[in-house]
C-alpha positions as CSV (number, residue, x, y, z in Angstrom):
1,M,3.5,-0.2,72.2
2,H,0.1,-0.2,70.1
3,S,1.5,0.9,67.3
4,T,3.9,-1.9,66.9
5,F,1.1,-4.4,67.7
6,R,-0.8,-2.9,65.0
7,R,2.0,-2.8,62.6
8,G,2.6,-6.7,63.7
9,V,-0.7,-7.6,62.8
10,L,-1.1,-5.9,59.7
11,A,2.1,-7.5,58.6
12,A,0.8,-10.7,59.4
13,A,-2.3,-10.0,57.7
14,C,-0.1,-9.6,54.8
15,A,1.7,-12.4,54.8
16,A,-1.4,-14.8,55.1
17,T,-3.0,-12.7,52.1
18,A,0.3,-13.5,50.3
19,L,0.3,-17.1,50.7
20,I,-3.4,-17.9,50.2
21,A,-2.5,-16.2,47.0
22,S,0.3,-18.5,46.6
23,G,-1.7,-21.3,47.0
24,A,-4.7,-20.2,45.2
25,A,-2.2,-20.0,42.4
26,L,-0.3,-23.0,43.0
27,A,-3.9,-25.0,43.4
28,Q,-4.8,-23.2,40.1
29,G,-2.0,-25.0,38.1
30,T,-2.1,-28.3,39.8
31,A,-5.9,-28.6,38.9
32,Y,-5.4,-27.0,35.3
33,P,-7.5,-28.0,33.6
34,D,-10.6,-28.9,34.8
35,K,-12.9,-28.2,32.1
36,P,-12.5,-27.9,28.3
37,V,-9.9,-25.7,27.0
38,T,-10.3,-23.8,23.8
39,I,-7.5,-23.6,21.2
40,I,-8.6,-20.4,18.7
41,A,-7.1,-21.1,15.2
42,P,-7.5,-17.1,13.8
43,F,-8.1,-19.1,10.3
44,P,-10.5,-20.7,8.4
45,P,-10.4,-24.3,8.5
46,G,-8.0,-26.8,5.9
47,G,-5.3,-24.2,6.5
48,S,-1.8,-24.8,8.0
49,T,-3.0,-23.1,10.9
50,D,-5.9,-24.9,11.2
51,I,-4.0,-28.2,10.7
52,M,-1.4,-27.2,13.8
53,A,-3.9,-26.1,15.9
54,R,-6.3,-29.7,15.5
55,L,-2.7,-31.8,15.7
56,L,-1.6,-30.4,19.0
57,A,-4.9,-30.3,20.4
58,A,-5.2,-34.1,20.1
59,E,-1.8,-34.5,21.4
60,L,-2.4,-32.2,24.7
61,Q,-5.8,-33.9,25.1
62,P,-4.3,-37.2,26.9
63,L,-1.5,-35.3,28.3
64,L,-3.6,-33.1,30.2
65,G,-6.4,-35.3,30.6
66,Q,-9.1,-32.8,29.3
67,T,-10.9,-31.8,26.2
68,F,-9.2,-29.5,23.7
69,L,-11.2,-27.5,21.2
70,V,-10.4,-25.8,18.0
71,D,-12.3,-22.8,17.4
72,N,-11.5,-21.2,13.5
73,K,-11.9,-17.4,13.8
74,G,-11.1,-16.2,10.6
75,G,-10.4,-12.8,8.6
76,A,-8.3,-9.8,9.1
77,N,-5.2,-12.2,8.0
78,G,-5.4,-13.8,11.4
79,G,-6.4,-10.5,13.8
80,I,-10.0,-11.4,14.6
81,G,-9.5,-14.3,16.1
82,T,-6.1,-13.3,17.6
83,A,-8.2,-10.2,19.2
84,Q,-10.7,-12.3,20.7
85,A,-7.8,-14.2,22.5
86,A,-6.3,-10.7,23.5
87,K,-9.7,-10.0,25.3
88,A,-10.3,-13.5,26.5
89,A,-10.0,-14.2,30.8
90,P,-6.4,-15.0,31.5
91,D,-7.0,-18.3,33.2
92,G,-5.5,-20.6,30.5
93,Y,-9.0,-21.7,29.1
94,T,-8.3,-20.0,25.8
95,L,-5.1,-20.2,24.0
96,L,-4.1,-19.0,20.6
97,I,-2.3,-20.6,17.8
98,S,-0.3,-17.4,16.8
99,G,1.8,-16.8,14.1
100,V,3.8,-14.9,11.9
101,G,0.8,-12.9,10.0
102,S,-1.3,-12.2,13.3
103,N,1.7,-11.6,16.0
104,A,4.3,-9.8,14.0
105,I,3.9,-8.7,10.2
106,N,0.0,-7.2,11.6
107,Y,1.8,-4.5,13.7
108,G,3.2,-2.8,10.8
109,L,0.8,-3.4,8.3
110,Y,-2.4,-2.0,10.1
111,A,-2.8,1.1,11.4
112,K,-4.9,0.0,14.5
113,L,-4.9,-3.0,15.7
114,P,-7.4,-4.1,18.9
115,Y,-4.3,-6.0,20.3
116,A,-1.0,-6.0,20.8
117,D,2.0,-8.3,21.9
118,K,1.4,-7.1,25.5
119,D,-1.7,-8.7,25.4
120,F,0.0,-12.4,25.4
121,T,2.4,-14.7,27.0
122,H,3.7,-16.7,24.6
123,I,3.9,-20.4,25.9
124,S,6.1,-22.1,23.0
125,L,7.3,-21.6,19.4
126,L,5.5,-24.7,17.8
127,A,7.0,-25.1,14.5
128,T,8.1,-23.1,11.5
129,G,8.1,-23.3,7.3
130,P,9.9,-21.1,4.3
131,N,8.1,-20.2,1.7
132,V,9.4,-21.6,-1.8
133,I,10.3,-19.3,-4.7
134,V,8.5,-21.4,-7.5
135,A,8.1,-21.0,-11.4
136,H,6.0,-22.0,-14.2
137,P,7.9,-24.6,-16.2
138,S,7.6,-22.3,-19.4
139,F,9.1,-19.6,-17.8
140,A,13.4,-19.1,-18.6
141,A,14.9,-18.9,-15.0
142,R,16.3,-22.5,-13.9
143,S,17.4,-20.9,-10.8
144,L,17.4,-17.5,-8.5
145,A,20.3,-16.3,-10.4
146,D,18.8,-16.5,-13.4
147,L,16.1,-14.8,-11.9
148,V,17.5,-12.0,-10.7
149,R,19.2,-11.5,-13.9
150,M,16.4,-11.5,-15.5
151,A,14.4,-9.0,-13.7
152,K,17.3,-6.6,-13.5
153,A,17.2,-6.4,-17.4
154,A,13.6,-5.8,-17.7
155,P,12.5,-3.8,-14.5
156,G,8.9,-4.3,-13.4
157,T,8.3,-6.8,-16.1
158,I,8.0,-10.2,-14.6
159,Q,5.1,-10.5,-12.5
160,A,5.2,-12.5,-9.0
161,A,2.1,-13.6,-7.4
162,N,1.6,-14.5,-3.5
163,S,-1.3,-15.0,-1.5
164,G,-2.6,-11.7,-0.2
165,N,-1.2,-8.0,0.2
166,G,0.9,-8.0,4.2
167,S,1.2,-11.7,3.4
168,S,4.7,-13.5,4.6
169,N,5.0,-14.7,0.9
170,H,4.8,-11.3,-0.2
171,L,7.3,-9.8,1.7
172,S,9.4,-12.8,1.7
173,M,9.8,-11.7,-2.4
174,H,9.9,-8.1,-1.0
175,M,13.0,-8.9,1.2
176,L,15.0,-10.9,-1.5
177,E,14.1,-7.6,-4.3
178,Q,15.8,-5.5,-1.4
179,A,18.8,-7.9,-0.7
180,A,19.4,-8.3,-4.9
181,G,18.3,-5.1,-6.0
182,F,15.9,-5.9,-8.5
183,K,12.1,-5.2,-9.2
184,V,9.0,-7.5,-9.9
185,V,5.3,-6.7,-10.4
186,S,3.6,-8.3,-7.3
187,V,0.4,-9.7,-7.9
188,S,-1.6,-10.5,-4.6
189,Y,-4.5,-12.8,-4.5
190,K,-6.9,-13.1,-2.2
191,G,-5.6,-16.6,-1.0
192,G,-3.1,-19.7,-1.7
193,A,-5.6,-21.2,-4.0
194,P,-6.2,-18.7,-6.6
195,A,-3.0,-18.2,-6.8
196,I,-1.3,-21.3,-7.2
197,N,-3.9,-21.7,-10.1
198,D,-3.3,-18.7,-12.1
199,A,0.8,-19.8,-11.3
200,V,0.3,-23.4,-12.7
201,A,-1.9,-22.3,-15.7
202,G,1.2,-20.2,-16.5
203,H,-0.9,-16.7,-15.9
204,V,1.9,-15.5,-13.7
205,P,5.3,-17.2,-14.1
206,I,6.5,-16.5,-10.5
207,L,4.8,-17.7,-7.3
208,T,6.0,-17.4,-3.4
209,L,4.0,-19.5,-1.3
210,N,4.4,-21.7,2.0
211,Q,6.1,-25.1,1.7
212,D,3.6,-27.2,2.2
213,V,0.5,-26.3,0.1
214,L,3.2,-25.8,-3.0
215,L,4.7,-29.8,-2.0
216,P,2.0,-31.5,-4.5
217,F,2.8,-29.2,-7.6
218,V,6.4,-29.0,-7.1
219,K,6.5,-33.1,-7.0
220,S,4.2,-33.0,-9.8
221,G,6.5,-31.1,-11.7
222,K,3.8,-28.5,-12.5
223,L,5.8,-25.7,-10.9
224,R,9.2,-25.5,-10.5
225,P,11.3,-24.7,-7.1
226,L,14.1,-21.8,-7.5
227,A,14.4,-21.4,-4.1
228,V,13.3,-21.7,-0.5
229,T,13.7,-18.4,2.1
230,S,14.5,-20.8,5.2
231,E,18.0,-20.6,6.9
232,K,18.8,-24.1,6.3
233,R,17.5,-26.7,3.5
234,N,14.1,-27.7,4.1
235,P,13.9,-31.4,4.1
236,A,10.9,-31.6,2.1
237,Y,12.7,-29.9,-0.6
238,P,16.3,-31.2,0.1
239,D,17.8,-30.4,-3.4
240,V,16.5,-26.9,-3.7
241,P,18.9,-24.5,-2.4
242,T,18.0,-21.9,0.2
243,V,18.0,-18.2,-0.9
244,A,21.0,-17.4,1.3
245,E,23.0,-20.3,-0.1
246,Q,22.6,-18.6,-3.7
247,G,24.5,-15.6,-2.9
248,Y,22.4,-13.5,0.1
249,P,23.9,-15.2,3.1
250,G,21.8,-14.6,6.2
251,F,18.4,-14.1,4.3
252,A,15.9,-16.0,6.1
253,A,11.9,-15.0,5.8
254,E,9.7,-17.9,7.2
255,S,6.4,-18.7,8.6
256,W,5.8,-19.9,12.0
257,F,3.5,-20.9,15.0
258,G,3.6,-20.8,18.5
259,L,0.9,-21.1,21.3
260,S,0.2,-18.0,23.4
261,A,-2.2,-17.5,26.1
262,P,-4.1,-14.1,27.1
263,A,-1.4,-12.0,29.5
264,G,-1.8,-12.4,33.2
265,T,-3.0,-15.9,32.7
266,P,-1.2,-17.5,35.9
267,Q,2.5,-18.5,35.9
268,A,1.6,-22.1,37.4
269,V,-0.5,-22.4,34.3
270,I,1.8,-21.2,31.8
271,D,4.2,-23.6,33.1
272,K,1.8,-26.6,32.9
273,L,1.0,-25.8,29.5
274,S,4.6,-25.1,28.4
275,A,5.7,-28.7,29.6
276,A,3.0,-30.3,28.0
277,T,3.0,-28.3,24.4
278,I,6.8,-29.2,24.3
279,K,6.4,-32.9,25.2
280,A,3.1,-33.2,22.8
281,M,5.8,-31.6,19.8
282,S,7.9,-34.2,20.4
283,S,5.5,-37.1,19.6
284,P,6.2,-39.1,16.7
285,R,2.9,-38.7,15.2
286,I,3.1,-35.0,14.9
287,R,6.6,-34.6,13.7
288,E,5.8,-37.1,11.5
289,K,3.0,-35.6,9.6
290,L,4.2,-31.7,9.9
291,E,7.6,-32.9,8.7
292,A,6.2,-34.4,5.5
293,V,5.1,-31.4,4.3
294,G,8.2,-29.3,5.2
295,F,7.2,-27.9,8.7
296,V,10.4,-28.1,10.8
297,V,9.0,-28.6,14.8
298,V,10.8,-26.4,16.8
299,G,9.3,-26.5,20.4
300,G,10.9,-24.3,23.4
301,T,10.3,-22.4,26.7
302,P,8.1,-19.3,27.3
303,A,11.3,-17.4,27.7
304,Q,12.9,-18.5,24.1
305,A,9.0,-17.8,22.5
306,T,9.0,-14.5,23.7
307,A,12.6,-13.5,22.3
308,F,12.0,-15.1,19.1
309,V,8.3,-13.0,18.8
310,K,9.8,-10.0,19.5
311,N,12.7,-10.3,17.2
312,E,10.3,-11.1,14.3
313,I,8.1,-8.4,15.3
314,T,11.1,-6.2,14.7
315,K,11.9,-7.8,11.4
316,W,8.5,-7.7,9.6
317,G,7.8,-4.3,10.8
318,D,10.9,-3.1,9.0
319,T,9.9,-4.7,5.6
320,V,6.6,-3.9,5.8
321,K,7.9,-0.3,6.1
322,T,9.9,-0.4,2.9
323,S,7.3,-2.8,1.2
324,G,5.1,0.0,1.9
325,A,2.3,-2.6,2.4
326,T,-0.8,-0.9,4.4
327,V,-4.0,-2.6,4.7
328,E,-7.2,-0.5,6.2
């Protein structure tokens, strides 16, 4: 009898504890956010990641009634800021603009990383954008087919610039080499600006880089586009065919941006952030600004974002391996 009584008391206590914990989580989700939220942008100010973070922060503030601050933590292909986000308290007050470099490519590129995908809960995919393969106007190639033919005729002689070893644009060209069976001389710069400068000056004939930073140079005629690396044509480059269209079906290599939180963040908080982020990304203000420079707004649920990132880790990991790219 006493044993039965004790078991009953224990069961009631456990149920009460679970109810309290559930209520606390619900209350946290309901009250969240009740203080400023920091969004870490793991690249320096002025770049695509920084712009994405600031546009999103401006939209989330009125939706959630709290200040959203952007904290730029650049370095190590996004790894420094991403590691800081991974170690932050899982309470929803530190978020991360995740991306193709820091949250997919880096896992294959670095022998050791202070974070892993299991350290994050992915809230939503924000937007994607292709790389664009461009040529200096003096270069003989007028199409991707021309470039492939010239590269096959003289293997390892055509220089192709990119913004850095292991960047998405570096690896996009490697993907194309694998698909088309040719070889160029990869010229990796320390950022997009010096790569553009040398391409515009004609020091390197081919450049692969993100669509937003190349757009002014393509519009002015300083660089000639040969292909975009997205699955579909990009709205900012409507007349430029995709790599897939030009004989390589299924080819797709895009940059992307997402919103992520440290693993263990309460589900109620994740759900609230997800709903607000989806609404924010559908804002005409965000869509107009991003689409004007060739970004495709995506949005989506945590489950969709998680599945997407998992696939990206595998795809880019395989590409890093075959490219031989490494960073100490």
